[in-house]
Backbone as CSV, one residue per row, in Angstrom:
resi,resn,N_x,N_y,N_z,CA_x,CA_y,CA_z,C_x,C_y,C_z
1,UNK,28.864,72.742,-163.239,29.694,73.776,-163.831,31.142,73.524,-163.432
2,UNK,32.008,73.627,-164.392,33.416,73.381,-164.109,34.013,74.563,-163.353
3,UNK,34.998,74.307,-162.520,35.683,75.426,-161.858,36.259,76.375,-162.899
4,UNK,36.256,77.657,-162.584,36.702,78.659,-163.545,37.355,79.823,-162.820
5,UNK,37.973,80.690,-163.550,38.577,81.882,-162.972,37.808,83.107,-163.448
6,UNK,38.012,84.219,-162.785,37.211,85.410,-163.005,37.161,85.911,-164.431
7,UNK,38.313,86.011,-165.090,38.324,86.547,-166.449,37.555,85.634,-167.404
8,UNK,37.718,84.327,-167.246,36.982,83.376,-168.084,35.476,83.526,-167.856
9,UNK,35.081,83.729,-166.623,33.672,83.931,-166.291,33.143,85.211,-166.945
10,UNK,33.934,86.271,-166.923,33.528,87.522,-167.583,33.288,87.294,-169.072
11,UNK,34.183,86.575,-169.713,34.037,86.295,-171.142,32.790,85.452,-171.417
12,UNK,32.526,84.472,-170.556,31.365,83.608,-170.731,30.076,84.408,-170.606
13,UNK,30.001,85.279,-169.609,28.807,86.104,-169.411,28.566,86.993,-170.623
14,UNK,29.622,87.613,-171.123,29.458,88.484,-172.293,28.995,87.674,-173.507
15,UNK,29.577,86.506,-173.704,29.206,85.672,-174.852,27.762,85.177,-174.728
16,UNK,27.380,84.689,-173.553,26.030,84.149,-173.353,24.967,85.233,-173.439
17,UNK,25.339,86.477,-173.163,24.376,87.580,-173.230,24.441,88.303,-174.571
18,UNK,25.133,87.706,-175.537,25.285,88.301,-176.866,25.844,89.721,-176.789
19,UNK,26.755,89.929,-175.843,27.415,91.220,-175.698,26.638,92.259,-174.923
20,UNK,25.465,91.905,-174.422,24.634,92.884,-173.704,25.110,93.131,-172.275
21,UNK,25.815,92.171,-171.702,26.291,92.313,-170.316,27.801,92.144,-170.287
22,UNK,28.476,93.242,-170.075,29.930,93.221,-169.961,30.282,93.758,-168.592
23,UNK,30.868,92.909,-167.778,31.242,93.299,-166.422,32.644,93.885,-166.411
24,UNK,32.846,94.856,-165.572,34.182,95.408,-165.375,34.972,94.439,-164.500
25,UNK,36.277,94.424,-164.710,37.142,93.497,-163.975,36.960,93.649,-162.472
26,UNK,36.982,94.867,-161.971,36.825,95.088,-160.531,35.484,94.610,-160.019
27,UNK,34.448,94.761,-160.829,33.097,94.353,-160.419,32.992,92.846,-160.268
28,UNK,33.545,92.093,-161.224,33.413,90.641,-161.166,34.150,90.087,-159.956
29,UNK,35.341,90.605,-159.666,36.093,90.067,-158.542,35.467,90.461,-157.210
30,UNK,34.889,91.637,-157.131,34.161,92.027,-155.917,32.972,91.098,-155.711
31,UNK,32.237,90.830,-156.766,31.088,89.936,-156.692,31.515,88.516,-156.305
32,UNK,32.579,88.028,-156.916,33.057,86.680,-156.593,33.477,86.570,-155.122
33,UNK,34.144,87.594,-154.605,34.550,87.574,-153.184,33.319,87.584,-152.269
34,UNK,32.316,88.390,-152.619,31.081,88.416,-151.814,30.388,87.061,-151.831
35,UNK,30.340,86.444,-152.997,29.703,85.125,-153.111,30.477,84.087,-152.311
36,UNK,31.788,84.211,-152.297,32.602,83.278,-151.517,32.360,83.486,-150.018
37,UNK,32.316,84.731,-149.574,32.025,85.003,-148.160,30.640,84.500,-147.771
38,UNK,29.704,84.511,-148.738,28.352,84.040,-148.483,28.203,82.525,-148.585
39,UNK,29.288,81.829,-148.888,29.240,80.370,-148.948,28.762,79.804,-150.278
40,UNK,28.586,80.655,-151.281,28.100,80.193,-152.577,29.219,79.668,-153.470
41,UNK,30.437,80.139,-153.211,31.611,79.724,-153.972,32.741,79.359,-153.025
42,UNK,33.661,78.548,-153.520,34.926,78.288,-152.836,36.013,78.538,-153.869
43,UNK,37.198,78.905,-153.407,38.264,79.181,-154.375,39.591,78.651,-153.863
44,UNK,40.505,78.527,-154.811,41.882,78.158,-154.477,42.788,78.724,-155.559
45,UNK,44.035,78.956,-155.189,44.993,79.473,-156.153,45.542,78.336,-156.987
46,UNK,45.626,78.572,-158.284,46.244,77.631,-159.199,47.502,78.310,-159.728
47,UNK,48.625,77.701,-159.482,49.893,78.292,-159.901,50.152,77.999,-161.373
48,UNK,50.644,78.990,-162.059,50.938,78.862,-163.482,52.009,77.795,-163.687
49,UNK,51.771,76.920,-164.661,52.711,75.835,-164.925,53.958,76.368,-165.629
50,UNK,53.785,77.108,-166.692,54.928,77.605,-167.463,55.067,79.112,-167.312
51,UNK,54.130,79.820,-167.888,54.206,81.275,-167.829,52.812,81.818,-167.581
52,UNK,52.743,83.073,-167.340,51.453,83.693,-167.060,51.218,83.802,-165.574
53,UNK,50.180,84.507,-165.214,49.922,84.745,-163.791,49.272,83.543,-163.106
54,UNK,49.441,83.471,-161.793,48.675,82.515,-161.000,47.219,82.948,-161.078
55,UNK,46.315,81.997,-160.914,44.891,82.317,-161.011,44.139,81.761,-159.816
56,UNK,43.150,82.532,-159.395,42.239,82.044,-158.362,41.105,81.341,-159.096
57,UNK,40.943,80.066,-158.807,39.922,79.252,-159.452,38.725,79.139,-158.511
58,UNK,37.545,79.411,-159.033,36.311,79.374,-158.252,35.483,78.157,-158.641
59,UNK,34.850,77.562,-157.639,33.908,76.476,-157.903,32.651,76.728,-157.072
60,UNK,31.534,76.272,-157.584,30.246,76.438,-156.917,30.149,75.418,-155.787
61,UNK,29.727,75.872,-154.617,29.524,74.982,-153.474,28.127,74.358,-153.544
62,UNK,27.829,73.458,-152.630,26.480,72.876,-152.577,25.447,73.963,-152.335
63,UNK,25.766,74.882,-151.429,24.855,76.005,-151.155,24.693,76.870,-152.407
64,UNK,25.768,77.083,-153.144,25.706,77.862,-154.376,24.882,77.169,-155.443
65,UNK,25.020,75.840,-155.540,24.237,75.082,-156.524,22.749,75.179,-156.211
66,UNK,22.404,75.132,-154.931,20.992,75.267,-154.546,20.469,76.659,-154.909
67,UNK,21.288,77.681,-154.678,20.888,79.043,-155.043,20.698,79.154,-156.558
68,UNK,21.564,78.497,-157.330,21.424,78.514,-158.785,20.165,77.789,-159.235
69,UNK,19.842,76.664,-158.595,18.603,75.950,-158.935,17.392,76.823,-158.657
70,UNK,17.403,77.493,-157.533,16.304,78.389,-157.178,16.214,79.543,-158.182
71,UNK,17.357,80.091,-158.556,17.378,81.165,-159.546,16.869,80.701,-160.896
72,UNK,17.182,79.461,-161.267,16.711,78.921,-162.543,15.189,78.821,-162.549
73,UNK,14.612,78.404,-161.438,13.148,78.348,-161.352,12.552,79.733,-161.564
74,UNK,13.142,80.731,-160.941,12.656,82.102,-161.068,12.799,82.594,-162.507
75,UNK,13.937,82.324,-163.119,14.165,82.741,-164.507,13.172,82.046,-165.435
76,UNK,12.933,80.764,-165.201,11.998,80.010,-166.049,10.593,80.593,-165.973
77,UNK,10.168,80.973,-164.773,8.850,81.590,-164.610,8.786,82.937,-165.323
78,UNK,9.849,83.727,-165.183,9.880,85.032,-165.855,9.884,84.876,-167.367
79,UNK,10.613,83.883,-167.861,10.654,83.635,-169.306,9.273,83.260,-169.819
80,UNK,8.565,82.385,-169.099,7.215,81.999,-169.514,6.300,83.225,-169.541
81,UNK,6.432,84.090,-168.536,5.630,85.306,-168.484,5.947,86.207,-169.683
82,UNK,7.222,86.374,-169.989,7.619,87.228,-171.107,7.171,86.620,-172.438
83,UNK,7.248,85.297,-172.577,6.757,84.643,-173.794,5.267,84.893,-173.972
84,UNK,4.499,84.765,-172.881,3.054,85.027,-172.946,2.777,86.486,-173.309
85,UNK,3.525,87.390,-172.712,3.339,88.807,-172.984,3.690,89.127,-174.439
86,UNK,4.767,88.561,-174.945,5.151,88.784,-176.352,4.072,88.253,-177.289
87,UNK,3.518,87.092,-176.974,2.452,86.528,-177.807,1.218,87.434,-177.783
88,UNK,0.875,87.960,-176.608,-0.249,88.891,-176.487,-0.021,90.114,-177.384
89,UNK,1.187,90.696,-177.338,1.491,91.857,-178.183,1.426,91.495,-179.662
90,UNK,1.959,90.334,-180.027,1.894,89.923,-181.431,0.445,89.800,-181.898
91,UNK,-0.387,89.179,-181.073,-1.789,88.967,-181.439,-2.578,90.266,-181.496
92,UNK,-2.262,91.208,-180.624,-3.094,92.405,-180.501,-2.521,93.680,-181.106
93,UNK,-1.229,93.746,-181.303,-0.647,95.013,-181.735,0.292,94.915,-182.924
94,UNK,0.661,93.718,-183.338,1.577,93.593,-184.461,0.854,93.922,-185.752
95,UNK,1.573,94.533,-186.639,1.006,94.850,-187.942,0.901,93.551,-188.734
96,UNK,-0.200,93.378,-189.403,-0.370,92.185,-190.237,-0.477,92.599,-191.692
97,UNK,-0.515,91.646,-192.530,-0.621,91.953,-193.968,-1.980,92.564,-194.295
98,UNK,-2.956,92.461,-193.386,-4.280,93.045,-193.601,-4.310,94.537,-193.277
99,UNK,-3.146,95.085,-192.798,-3.090,96.510,-192.494,-3.800,96.864,-191.214
100,UNK,-3.869,96.003,-190.323,-4.534,96.147,-189.037,-4.339,97.460,-188.376
């Protein structure tokens, strides 16, 4: 994952969740600071070249990457479970053309 700043991360989360998850500005920066204190992220200030504000750029640390890999395994298992559950509902409770 490329280094990014908080506002860009907020936009990415909203886009990837199809608008279902919109974080408040204060919430994202509080979370990012906690993750940095926990060793999952590192940050540095990037000074604006021409105009605009300076930005704190965050990057995932090795410890953070390991946490993300572990989280991906958990998400993958949950997704498989939800796919199985959805298939069960389709097979047993979905209306069919036979008027089930």
